[in-house]
C-alpha positions as CSV (number, residue, x, y, z in Angstrom):
1,M,-44.1,-16.2,-21.0
2,G,-43.4,-14.8,-17.5
3,L,-40.3,-15.0,-15.4
4,H,-40.2,-17.2,-12.3
5,P,-40.3,-15.0,-9.2
6,V,-36.8,-16.0,-8.2
7,K,-35.3,-15.2,-11.6
8,P,-35.5,-11.3,-11.3
9,L,-33.7,-11.6,-8.0
10,L,-31.0,-13.7,-9.6
11,L,-30.6,-11.1,-12.3
12,L,-30.1,-8.4,-9.7
13,L,-27.6,-10.4,-7.7
14,P,-24.5,-9.4,-9.8
15,L,-25.5,-5.7,-9.4
16,L,-25.9,-6.1,-5.6
17,L,-22.6,-8.0,-5.3
18,G,-20.8,-5.5,-7.5
19,G,-21.8,-2.7,-5.1
20,K,-20.4,-4.6,-2.2
21,M,-17.2,-5.3,-4.1
22,A,-16.8,-1.6,-5.0
23,A,-17.3,-0.7,-1.3
24,A,-14.5,-3.2,-0.4
25,Q,-12.0,-1.5,-2.8
26,S,-8.4,-1.8,-1.8
27,K,-6.0,1.2,-2.0
28,V,-2.2,1.1,-1.8
29,A,0.4,3.8,-1.1
30,V,3.8,2.9,-2.6
31,F,7.1,4.6,-1.4
32,A,10.6,3.9,-2.7
33,H,14.2,4.7,-2.2
34,G,16.9,4.2,-4.8
35,Q,16.7,3.5,-8.5
36,P,14.5,0.6,-9.7
37,G,16.5,-2.2,-11.3
38,T,19.5,-1.6,-9.0
39,A,20.8,-3.5,-6.0
40,A,20.2,-0.4,-3.8
41,Y,16.4,-0.2,-4.6
42,E,13.9,-0.5,-1.8
43,Q,10.1,-0.1,-1.8
44,F,7.3,-0.3,0.8
45,S,3.7,-0.7,-0.2
46,F,1.0,0.0,2.4
47,W,-2.4,-1.6,1.6
48,T,-5.9,-0.7,3.0
49,A,-9.3,-2.3,2.4
50,N,-12.7,-1.8,4.0
51,G,-11.5,1.3,5.9
52,Q,-8.7,-0.6,7.6
53,R,-5.0,-1.2,7.1
54,T,-4.3,-4.6,5.7
55,D,-0.9,-5.6,4.3
56,I,2.6,-4.2,4.2
57,Y,5.1,-5.4,1.7
58,Y,8.8,-4.6,1.4
59,R,10.5,-5.1,-2.0
60,Y,14.2,-4.8,-2.5
61,G,17.1,-5.2,-5.0
62,K,17.4,-5.5,-8.7
63,A,15.0,-8.5,-8.8
64,R,12.5,-6.7,-6.4
65,R,12.3,-9.6,-3.9
66,E,9.2,-9.3,-1.8
67,V,8.7,-9.8,1.9
68,K,5.5,-9.4,3.8
69,L,5.8,-7.2,6.9
70,R,3.7,-7.0,10.0
71,Y,2.3,-3.7,11.5
72,A,4.0,-3.5,14.9
73,G,2.1,-0.5,16.4
74,P,2.4,3.3,16.7
75,V,5.4,5.2,18.0
76,A,5.6,8.9,18.9
77,A,5.6,10.4,15.4
78,G,5.1,7.3,13.3
79,F,4.7,3.5,13.4
80,R,6.8,0.3,13.4
81,V,6.8,-2.5,10.9
82,Q,8.4,-5.9,11.7
83,F,10.1,-8.6,9.5
84,S,9.4,-12.2,10.2
85,N,12.8,-12.5,11.9
86,G,11.7,-9.9,14.4
87,H,13.8,-7.0,12.9
88,L,11.9,-3.7,13.5
89,L,11.8,-0.6,11.4
90,T,10.4,2.8,12.4
91,V,8.4,4.7,9.7
92,V,7.9,8.4,10.2
93,P,5.9,10.5,7.8
94,N,7.7,13.8,6.9
95,G,5.9,16.1,4.5
96,E,5.3,13.9,1.4
97,T,8.0,11.4,2.2
98,L,8.6,8.6,4.8
99,R,11.7,8.5,6.9
100,V,12.6,4.8,7.7
101,S,15.2,3.7,10.3
102,D,16.1,0.9,12.6
103,A,17.8,0.9,16.0
104,K,21.3,0.8,14.2
105,T,20.6,3.6,11.8
106,S,21.6,7.1,12.8
107,V,20.4,8.7,9.6
108,P,17.0,7.5,8.4
109,K,16.4,6.7,4.7
110,R,14.0,8.9,2.9
111,F,11.3,7.1,0.8
112,A,9.3,9.1,-1.8
113,W,6.0,8.2,-3.4
114,E,6.5,6.0,-6.4
115,Y,4.2,6.1,-9.4
116,E,3.0,2.7,-10.4
117,G,1.4,2.8,-13.9
118,P,2.0,3.3,-17.6
119,I,4.9,5.5,-18.7
120,N,4.7,6.9,-22.3
121,G,1.8,4.6,-22.9
122,I,3.7,1.5,-21.9
123,G,2.7,-0.5,-18.8
124,T,-0.5,-1.2,-16.9
125,F,-2.7,1.2,-15.0
126,C,-2.8,0.6,-11.2
127,R,-6.4,1.2,-10.1
128,E,-5.6,0.6,-6.4
129,C,-2.5,2.9,-6.3
130,A,-2.6,6.3,-4.8
131,A,-2.7,8.8,-7.6
132,D,0.0,11.1,-6.2
133,A,2.2,11.8,-3.2
134,K,-0.5,13.7,-1.3
135,E,-3.0,10.9,-1.6
136,A,-0.4,8.3,-0.6
137,M,0.5,10.3,2.5
138,R,-3.2,10.8,3.4
139,L,-3.6,7.0,3.2
140,V,-0.6,6.3,5.4
141,R,-1.6,8.9,8.0
142,A,-5.2,7.8,8.1
143,Y,-4.6,4.1,8.4
144,Y,-1.2,3.5,9.8
145,L,-0.8,6.3,12.4
146,K,-3.6,5.1,14.6
């Protein structure tokens, strides 16, 4: 019994789509300030997909409330992000950390790369997350400083 000529193509379709989906893989660089689970905790996540920057999220506080930010363009040594209320922050890469400030801040806050994944075998692996501070900073420099 032979296969209908279309059936072999249908069998290949998942493989072809799988290749496209792999090429569209997202990556994220996560940077944080303060201790997770405390009111002073803050976190930025910078997402990319298909060779372009995509989403920026800001999480804060003990409950990690999440706000989506907008990329607001480059500045001399970094870039700006904007809250929905128009408030702007300036983000400047400095070594393997980010310095984040606003117009009212005289001393910027320093955000370090944050590991997202299992600790001592507990938790879930984050496939999209930058593996270390160097990779996270490469991601930010490549997609957000242009």
